[in-house]
C-alpha positions as CSV (number, residue, x, y, z in Angstrom):
1,S,-72.4,-5.7,-14.0
2,G,-75.9,-5.8,-12.1
3,Y,-78.2,-3.4,-11.4
4,G,-78.7,-1.2,-7.9
5,V,-81.1,1.4,-6.8
6,V,-79.8,4.4,-4.3
7,A,-81.8,7.1,-3.0
8,V,-80.0,10.7,-4.1
9,P,-79.5,12.9,-1.1
10,T,-81.4,16.3,-1.4
11,S,-79.4,18.6,1.2
12,P,-76.6,20.8,-1.0
13,G,-72.9,19.5,-0.7
14,C,-70.6,15.8,-1.1
15,H,-72.2,12.8,-0.4
16,H,-70.4,9.2,-0.2
17,V,-73.5,6.6,-0.8
18,T,-73.3,3.4,-0.9
19,C,-75.0,1.0,-3.7
20,V,-76.0,-2.3,-2.9
21,T,-76.0,-4.3,-6.4
22,W,-77.9,-7.3,-7.6
23,R,-77.6,-9.5,-11.1
24,P,-80.4,-12.3,-12.2
25,R,-79.4,-15.4,-11.4
26,G,-80.3,-17.5,-14.5
27,S,-80.2,-21.6,-15.3
28,W,-77.2,-23.3,-15.1
29,G,-76.4,-23.4,-18.1
30,A,-76.3,-19.8,-18.6
31,R,-73.9,-19.6,-15.6
32,L,-71.4,-21.4,-17.4
33,A,-71.6,-19.5,-20.1
34,Q,-71.1,-16.4,-18.0
35,R,-67.7,-18.0,-16.5
36,F,-66.3,-18.7,-19.2
37,L,-67.7,-16.0,-21.9
38,G,-69.0,-12.9,-19.8
39,G,-71.9,-11.3,-19.8
40,G,-74.9,-13.0,-18.3
41,P,-78.4,-12.4,-18.3
42,Q,-80.3,-9.4,-18.3
43,L,-83.7,-7.8,-17.5
44,R,-85.5,-7.2,-20.6
45,S,-87.1,-4.3,-19.1
46,P,-85.1,-2.9,-16.5
47,S,-88.2,0.2,-15.9
48,G,-91.2,-2.7,-15.6
49,V,-89.2,-4.6,-12.9
50,V,-88.9,-1.8,-10.8
51,A,-92.4,-0.3,-11.0
52,G,-94.6,-3.5,-10.5
53,G,-94.1,-4.2,-7.0
54,A,-95.3,-8.1,-7.3
55,E,-93.1,-9.3,-10.5
56,R,-89.9,-8.7,-8.4
57,F,-90.2,-10.9,-6.3
58,R,-90.2,-13.7,-8.7
59,L,-86.9,-13.4,-10.2
60,R,-83.9,-15.2,-9.1
61,T,-80.8,-13.1,-8.2
62,E,-77.8,-13.2,-6.8
63,S,-75.6,-10.1,-5.1
64,S,-73.0,-8.7,-7.3
65,G,-71.0,-6.2,-5.0
66,S,-71.3,-2.4,-4.2
67,V,-70.6,0.3,-5.6
68,R,-70.0,3.3,-4.0
69,L,-70.5,6.9,-5.3
70,S,-69.2,10.5,-4.5
71,L,-72.3,12.8,-5.4
72,G,-71.8,16.3,-5.6
73,V,-75.5,17.7,-5.2
74,L,-76.5,21.4,-6.0
75,P,-79.9,21.7,-5.5
76,R,-81.8,23.6,-7.9
77,N,-85.7,23.9,-8.6
78,L,-86.2,20.3,-6.5
79,G,-89.8,22.4,-4.9
80,R,-91.1,22.3,-8.2
81,F,-90.7,18.4,-8.8
82,G,-92.6,17.8,-5.3
83,V,-89.0,17.6,-3.4
84,A,-88.3,19.1,-0.4
85,A,-84.5,20.1,0.4
């Protein structure tokens, strides 16, 4: 498991995007427990990390792979939210 961010295309059609993911690294003991018990460290407030630019650079993280997404986009009312299609 991990966290990632990807931009959703605004043009209509089928799009294939790759989302690179990461996870908190945790202490040596937490990594050992993760190996045997599963799970792992989680962020307490994921929304706060994304909003606070300076705070996210203090995290110790490691790569957790990538996810390929196939997105079918049907743009509707995007102009109402300030998005140009």
